[in-house]
C-alpha positions in Angstrom: 22.7 -15.4 -21.4 22.0 -14.6 -18.3 19.2 -16.9 -16.6 19.2 -15.3 -13.1 20.9 -13.2 -11.2 21.0 -14.1 -7.0 23.1 -10.9 -5.1 22.8 -8.3 -2.7 20.4 -5.3 -3.2 22.2 -2.4 -3.4 19.7 -0.2 -4.7 16.0 0.3 -5.5 14.4 3.1 -8.2 11.2 3.2 -9.4 11.8 0.9 -12.2 14.5 -0.6 -12.1 17.2 -2.3 -9.1 21.1 -2.4 -9.1 22.1 -6.6 -8.0 25.4 -6.9 -6.4 27.0 -10.2 -7.5 30.0 -11.3 -6.5 31.6 -7.0 -6.6 29.3 -6.6 -10.1 26.1 -4.1 -9.8 24.5 -5.5 -12.4 21.2 -2.7 -13.4 18.2 -4.9 -13.7 15.0 -3.0 -15.3 11.9 -4.7 -13.3 7.9 -4.3 -12.9 6.4 -2.8 -9.7 4.8 -6.2 -9.0 7.9 -7.7 -9.4 9.6 -4.7 -7.0 6.9 -5.4 -4.5 8.4 -8.6 -4.1 11.8 -7.5 -2.9 13.1 -6.8 0.2 15.3 -3.8 1.5 18.1 -2.4 0.4 21.2 -5.0 1.3 19.5 -8.3 1.4 19.7 -10.8 -0.5 17.3 -11.7 -3.8 16.9 -13.4 -6.8 15.9 -13.1 -10.0 14.7 -14.4 -13.4 15.8 -12.3 -15.9 15.8 -11.7 -19.7 18.7 -10.5 -21.7 17.3 -7.8 -24.5 20.0 -7.3 -26.8 19.8 -4.1 -29.7 22.0 -2.8 -32.3 22.5 0.3 -29.5 21.6 -0.9 -26.2 22.0 -4.0 -24.0 19.4 -4.1 -21.3 19.0 -6.5 -18.4 15.0 -7.2 -17.2 14.3 -9.3 -13.7 11.0 -11.1 -12.6 9.9 -12.1 -9.1 8.8 -15.4 -11.1 8.6 -17.8 -14.1 5.3 -16.5 -14.3 5.8 -13.1 -15.0 8.7 -14.0 -17.2 6.7 -16.0 -19.4 4.0 -13.3 -19.7 6.9 -10.6 -20.3 8.2 -12.8 -23.1 5.0 -13.4 -24.9 4.3 -9.5 -24.4 6.9 -8.5 -26.3 6.5 -11.0 -29.2 3.3 -8.7 -30.3 4.3 -6.1 -32.7 4.3 -2.7 -30.8 4.7 -4.4 -27.8 8.6 -3.3 -26.3 9.9 -4.2 -23.3 9.6 -0.6 -21.3 5.5 -1.6 -22.7 5.3 -4.9 -21.4 7.1 -3.4 -18.4 4.5 -0.9 -17.6 1.5 -4.1 -18.8 3.2 -5.8 -15.8 3.5 -3.1 -13.2 -0.6 -2.5 -13.8 -1.4 -5.7 -13.8 0.0 -8.8 -11.9 0.9 -12.0 -14.3 -2.3 -13.7 -13.9 -4.5 -10.7 -14.1 -2.9 -9.8 -17.5 -3.1 -13.3 -18.6 -7.1 -12.8 -17.3 -7.5 -10.0 -19.3 -5.9 -11.0 -22.2 -8.2 -14.4 -22.4 -11.4 -12.6 -21.5 -10.6 -10.2 -24.4 -10.7 -7.7 -22.0 -9.4 -4.6 -24.1 -10.8 -1.7 -21.9 -8.8 -3.5 -18.9 -5.9 -4.2 -20.8 -6.1 -0.4 -22.3 -6.1 1.5 -19.1 -2.6 0.4 -18.5 0.0 3.5 -19.1 0.9 4.0 -22.9 -1.8 1.1 -24.4 -4.2 1.9 -26.5 -7.0 0.7 -27.7 -5.3 -0.7 -31.4 -2.3 -2.3 -28.8 -4.6 -4.0 -26.4 -7.2 -5.5 -29.0 -3.5 -6.7 -30.9 -2.4 -8.2 -27.8 -5.6 -10.3 -27.2 -5.4 -11.3 -31.1 -1.8 -12.4 -30.7 -1.9 -14.3 -27.7 -5.1 -15.3 -26.4 -5.0 -18.9 -28.3 -1.6 -18.9 -26.8 -2.0 -18.2 -23.3 -5.6 -20.5 -23.1 -3.6 -23.0 -24.1 -0.4 -22.5 -22.6 -0.9 -20.4 -18.7 -2.2 -23.0 -15.9 -5.0 -20.9 -14.5 -6.7 -20.1 -18.0 -9.6 -21.7 -17.0 -10.9 -18.3 -15.3 -11.9 -15.5 -17.9 -12.8 -12.2 -16.9 -17.1 -12.4 -17.5 -17.5 -8.6 -19.2 -19.4 -7.2 -16.3 -15.9 -7.7 -14.7 -14.4 -5.3 -17.2 -17.2 -3.0 -16.6 -16.9 -3.1 -12.8 -12.9 -2.2 -13.0 -13.3 1.2 -15.2 -16.0 2.0 -13.2 -13.8 2.2 -10.3 -10.8 3.1 -11.9 -12.5 6.3 -13.2 -13.7 6.9 -9.7 -9.6 7.4 -8.9 -8.8 3.7 -8.2 -5.9 2.1 -9.3 -5.8 -0.2 -11.9 -4.2 -3.0 -9.0 -6.7 -2.1 -6.6 -9.5 -2.5 -8.9 -8.9 -5.5 -10.3 -8.3 -6.8 -7.2 -11.9 -5.8 -5.8 -13.6 -7.4 -8.9 -12.3 -10.5 -8.5 -13.4 -11.0 -5.0 -16.6 -10.2 -6.3 -19.4 -13.0 -6.3 -20.1 -14.1 -9.9 -24.2 -14.1 -9.1 -26.1 -13.0 -12.5 -28.7 -11.6 -10.3 -26.6 -8.6 -9.6 -26.6 -5.6 -11.6 -23.1 -3.6 -12.3 -24.1 -0.7 -9.9 -24.9 -3.4 -7.2 -21.5 -4.9 -8.4 -19.7 -1.8 -8.2 -21.4 -0.7 -5.0 -20.3 -3.9 -3.4 -16.8 -3.7 -5.0 -16.5 -0.5 -3.1 -17.6 -1.5 0.3 -14.8 -3.8 -0.2 -12.4 -1.5 -0.6 -13.8 0.7 1.9 -13.6 -2.3 4.3 -10.4 -3.2 4.2 
């Protein structure tokens, strides 16, 4: 099967790219995270890929890193999560943030990704938590429940899930601070940065 692609980036769309490899254009579906990592049109690119076969279609999914491909394959192994939903999750949260949310059991954070409800988020946590905790290299730093509350508050104020997660991860782990104080600190960091 197709494990990697290296070629010229001919086209960038919202959820896919076309990579020209030896005169053949491959449409590759990518997450927002991978799309940000790719260079400009006509530049050289390298992607790790997953070929997804169904009765009615053949689709190629591309990833900027092995880590993202690993998380994608784990996501699609869960009943109810198809490749498009997995890409949506990886567009809302980078691989590290998503693994952190799953291993922490933060269904509120996971369910903020487009098309993912509480039931699917719970299923992801139940089915993947143990596997990711034992196999993921950075699983030792779970997200505290307060972190999920801060992220939920920031997304409620209109910030993107990625912005909110980044701001919450920069907060100190001090238990002396209330959730309101942590939210205020996160907003100050976002305004300054």
